[in-house]
C-alpha positions in Angstrom: 105.4 88.5 112.2 102.9 88.5 115.1 99.4 90.1 114.7 97.8 89.0 118.0 98.3 92.4 119.6 96.2 94.1 116.9 93.3 91.9 117.9 93.7 92.9 121.6 93.1 96.6 120.6 89.9 95.9 118.8 87.0 97.9 120.3 83.7 96.0 120.5 80.4 96.4 122.3 79.7 92.9 123.6 77.4 90.8 125.7 78.6 89.0 128.9 80.5 85.7 128.4 78.6 82.4 128.4 79.5 79.7 131.0 82.9 78.1 130.3 81.3 74.6 130.3 79.7 75.5 126.9 83.0 76.4 125.2 84.3 73.9 122.6 88.0 73.1 121.9 89.3 74.4 118.6 92.7 74.6 116.9 94.2 75.7 113.6 97.6 76.7 112.0 98.5 80.1 110.7 101.4 80.7 108.4 102.6 84.4 108.0 105.4 85.6 105.8 106.7 88.9 104.4 106.8 88.2 100.7 108.1 91.4 99.2 108.4 95.2 99.2 111.3 97.6 99.9 111.1 96.9 103.6 112.0 93.3 103.0 115.0 94.4 100.9 116.1 96.7 103.7 115.8 93.9 106.3 117.8 91.6 104.0 120.6 94.1 104.0 120.4 94.4 107.8 120.6 90.6 107.9 124.4 90.8 107.8 124.3 92.2 111.3 121.2 90.7 112.9 120.0 87.1 113.0 116.4 88.3 113.6 116.6 90.4 110.4 117.8 87.4 108.5 114.6 85.6 109.4 112.4 88.5 108.1 111.4 86.8 104.8 111.0 83.3 106.3 107.5 81.9 107.0 106.4 81.9 110.7 104.2 78.9 111.5 101.9 79.4 114.5 99.4 77.0 116.0 96.4 78.5 117.7 94.9 76.4 120.5 91.6 77.3 122.2 90.2 75.5 125.2 87.6 76.9 127.5 88.7 80.4 128.5 92.3 80.0 127.4 94.0 80.7 124.0 97.6 79.9 123.1 99.6 81.0 120.1 102.5 78.6 119.7 105.4 79.1 117.3 109.0 77.8 117.3 110.5 80.8 119.0 107.7 82.2 121.2 104.4 81.3 122.8 101.6 83.5 124.0 99.0 82.3 126.5 95.8 84.3 127.2 93.9 83.2 130.3 90.5 85.0 130.7 89.7 83.3 134.0 93.0 84.5 135.6 93.0 87.6 133.4 96.7 87.1 132.5 98.8 87.1 129.3 101.9 84.9 129.5 104.8 85.5 127.0 107.2 82.6 126.6 110.6 82.9 124.9 111.5 79.4 123.8 115.0 80.3 122.7 116.0 81.9 126.0 113.8 79.5 128.1 112.2 82.4 130.0 108.7 83.7 130.5 106.8 86.7 131.9 103.2 87.2 133.1 101.2 90.4 132.8 97.7 90.9 134.2 94.9 92.7 132.5 94.9 95.2 135.4 98.6 95.8 134.9 98.0 96.5 131.2 95.2 98.9 132.1 97.4 100.7 134.7 100.3 101.0 132.2 98.0 102.6 129.6 96.5 105.0 132.1 100.0 105.9 133.3 101.2 106.5 129.8 98.3 108.8 129.1 98.9 110.8 132.3 102.6 111.1 131.5 101.8 112.3 128.0 99.4 114.9 129.4 102.0 116.1 131.9 104.6 116.3 129.2 102.2 118.3 127.0 101.5 120.7 129.9 105.2 121.2 130.7 106.1 121.7 127.0 103.1 123.3 125.2 103.0 122.6 121.5 104.3 125.5 119.3 102.0 127.5 117.3 100.4 125.7 114.4 102.4 125.6 111.2 100.9 128.3 108.9 101.4 125.9 106.1 99.5 123.1 107.8 96.1 124.2 106.5 97.5 123.9 102.9 97.2 120.1 103.1 93.8 118.5 102.7 93.4 115.0 104.2 90.7 112.4 103.4 90.3 108.7 104.0 88.8 106.1 101.7 87.8 102.5 102.4 86.2 100.2 99.8 85.3 96.5 99.7 84.6 94.7 96.4 83.7 91.1 95.6 85.5 90.0 92.5 83.6 86.7 92.0 86.9 84.8 91.5 87.1 81.4 93.2 90.0 79.1 94.0 91.0 76.3 96.4 92.9 77.4 99.5 93.9 75.0 102.3 91.5 72.5 100.7 88.6 74.8 100.9 86.6 76.5 98.1 87.1 80.3 98.6 85.9 83.5 97.0 87.9 86.6 96.7 87.1 89.9 98.4 89.4 92.9 98.1 89.5 95.7 100.7 91.4 98.9 99.9 92.2 101.6 102.5 93.8 105.0 101.5 94.8 108.1 103.4 95.1 110.8 100.9 97.0 114.1 101.3 96.6 116.9 98.8 98.6 120.1 98.6 95.9 122.7 98.0 98.3 125.0 96.2 100.0 122.7 93.8 97.2 120.0 93.8 99.9 117.3 94.1 98.5 114.3 95.9 100.2 111.5 97.8 98.5 108.4 99.3 99.4 106.0 102.0 97.5 102.8 101.1 96.8 99.3 102.3 95.2 96.6 100.1 94.0 93.3 101.6 93.4 90.6 99.1 91.2 88.1 101.0 90.1 84.6 100.0 87.1 83.8 102.1 84.8 80.9 103.0 81.2 81.3 104.3 81.9 79.4 107.5 84.4 77.2 109.2 82.9 74.9 111.8 84.3 75.8 115.2 86.0 79.1 114.1 83.3 81.1 115.7 84.8 80.1 119.1 87.9 82.2 118.3 85.8 85.3 117.6 83.8 84.7 120.7 87.0 84.4 122.8 88.3 87.8 121.6 84.8 89.3 122.3 85.0 88.0 125.9 88.5 89.3 126.2 87.4 92.8 125.0 84.6 92.7 127.6 87.2 91.8 130.3 89.5 94.6 129.2 86.6 97.0 129.4 84.5 98.9 126.8 86.7 101.7 125.5 84.6 103.6 123.0 87.1 106.0 121.4 89.8 104.4 123.4 92.4 101.7 122.5 94.4 99.4 124.7 92.4 99.8 127.8 92.9 103.5 128.4 94.5 105.4 125.5 92.1 108.1 124.4 92.1 108.3 120.6 90.0 111.5 120.4 93.1 113.6 120.1 94.1 111.7 117.0 90.7 112.4 115.5 90.9 116.0 116.4 94.4 116.4 114.9 93.4 114.5 111.7 90.1 115.9 110.4 88.3 113.1 108.5 89.9 110.3 110.6 86.7 109.7 112.6 84.6 109.6 109.4 87.2 107.3 107.8 86.9 104.9 110.8 83.1 104.9 110.5 83.4 104.2 106.7 85.7 101.3 107.4 83.2 99.7 109.8 80.4 100.2 107.3 82.4 98.7 104.4 83.7 95.8 106.4 80.1 94.7 106.9 80.2 93.7 103.3 82.7 91.0 104.2 80.8 87.8 104.7 82.6 84.7 106.1 86.1 83.9 107.3 89.3 84.8 105.4 91.4 81.7 104.9 94.2 83.5 103.1 95.1 87.2 103.1 97.7 89.0 101.1 98.3 92.5 102.5 100.1 95.3 100.7 101.2 98.6 102.3 102.7 101.4 100.3 102.2 104.7 98.5 100.6 106.0 95.3 100.7 109.3 93.5 97.6 109.0 91.3 94.9 108.7 93.9 94.3 105.1 93.1 94.6 102.2 95.6 97.5 99.8 95.5 96.7 96.9 93.1 95.8 93.6 94.8 98.3 90.8 94.7 96.0 88.7 92.4 95.7 91.5 89.9 99.3 92.6 89.8 101.8 90.0 91.2 105.1 91.4 92.3 108.2 90.7 90.1 111.0 88.6 91.5 112.7 91.8 92.6 109.8 92.9 94.7 111.4 96.1 95.8 110.6 97.4 92.3 111.0 101.1 92.0 110.2 101.9 95.6 112.8 103.8 97.6 115.7 101.6 98.6 116.5 100.6 102.1 119.6 102.8 101.9 117.6 105.8 101.0 115.2 105.1 103.9 118.0 104.8 106.3 119.6 108.1 105.2 116.5 110.2 104.9 113.9 108.5 107.2 110.8 106.8 105.7 108.8 110.0 105.2 111.6 111.9 103.6 112.4 109.0 101.3 108.8 108.7 100.1 108.5 112.4 99.6 111.8 112.6 97.6 110.9 109.5 95.6 107.7 111.0 94.4 109.0 114.5 93.9 106.5 116.0 96.3 109.1 117.9 98.3 106.9 117.9 101.4 103.3 118.9 101.5 102.7 122.6 102.0 106.3 123.6 101.1 107.9 124.8 98.0 109.9 122.2 96.1 113.6 123.0 95.7 113.6 121.6 92.2 111.2 120.2 89.7 112.5 116.9 88.6 110.6 113.8 87.6 110.6 111.0 90.1 113.2 108.3 89.6 112.4 104.9 88.2 109.7 103.7 85.9 108.3 100.7 84.1 109.9 98.9 81.2 108.9 101.6 78.8 110.4 104.4 80.9 107.1 105.7 82.2 107.4 106.9 85.8 105.8 104.5 88.3 102.7 105.8 90.3 102.9 103.4 93.3 105.5 101.8 95.6 105.0 98.8 97.7 106.8 99.1 101.1 105.7 95.7 102.3 103.7 92.7 101.1 102.8 89.9 103.5 100.8 86.7 103.3 98.8 85.0 106.0 97.2 81.6 105.5 95.1 79.5 107.9 94.8 75.7 107.7 94.3 72.4 109.6 91.1 73.5 111.4 90.1 71.0 114.0 87.6 70.6 116.8 89.4 67.7 118.4 90.1 67.8 122.2 93.2 69.8 123.1 95.7 68.7 125.7 96.0 71.2 128.6 99.8 71.1 128.4 99.7 73.6 125.5 98.6 76.3 128.1 101.4 75.6 130.6 104.9 77.0 130.9 107.5 74.3 130.1 109.4 73.0 133.1 112.8 74.7 133.8 111.9 78.0 132.3 112.8 81.1 134.3 110.2 83.7 135.3 111.2 87.3 134.4 109.9 89.8 136.9 108.2 92.9 135.4 
């Protein structure tokens, strides 16, 4: 699984880049793997028809190389090269022996066009009148960071645990039933890794090149509409920024869980409640999701019947723990990311070049 695109969308207010001659070489390895949850079970079932799905639970090893104003993310199947001087992103498919090049300006143009097309579509097809039941649902967002004080060795480094929980809570005002979409990040952090600051500085320079976006993402997509449509989202974002300031250092390993809860509590962290061998647990099955869609499956699983609408029947949610007590949370996906082999040794420029014989795909 690739997370580089999430970093591209980060919005930061930054100073101008320093001269390239001051940049130091830096490299490290990153291992990411989907380790559990009902989505993994669903992908395993799909593996009978797709080779890509069969690889879903396998670790992906990526080596990150940083030299001057270039960063490359190299894995067995794909390579991504970001060149800030040329303002390009090169995507290489090592299996098909092809590559494509996109400029920062092309990315900005695509985002601007997508926004204009969306505005035209909205003008041509005005949204229907608001659902009278919509105001029956109250939304709020919660973000918390806590330091557990637990220590352990990760990648040969002494780390301390920090747990960040994020929840989007929806409450039916009439029935007072509550459902929560939740993310829990169990992070093992070190105060500092010599040279790692170069990576953060690189993405800061990239954000500056892409342009300051304020309430925008991806170089032109205005997010103010999302905040307007979701009261509390803007405050939730502000709370997240405030809470993340409590995180001191660099995460060497992160175990991320995404799922749902019905008791208003966050998903338990991986260190506090390890998944059983059958990590799908009592979450909705892949078959259920395929038939009903994700939202429908979750609603059915927890007996909510859809916020703001009358339930057709009052039946307890299926599943439970060993004692028969209904479960209050479901983990859709658990993934682990671990960094290692940090090095400040000189990096060969060949890591930032397209291999000979690869075919350029025109965009």
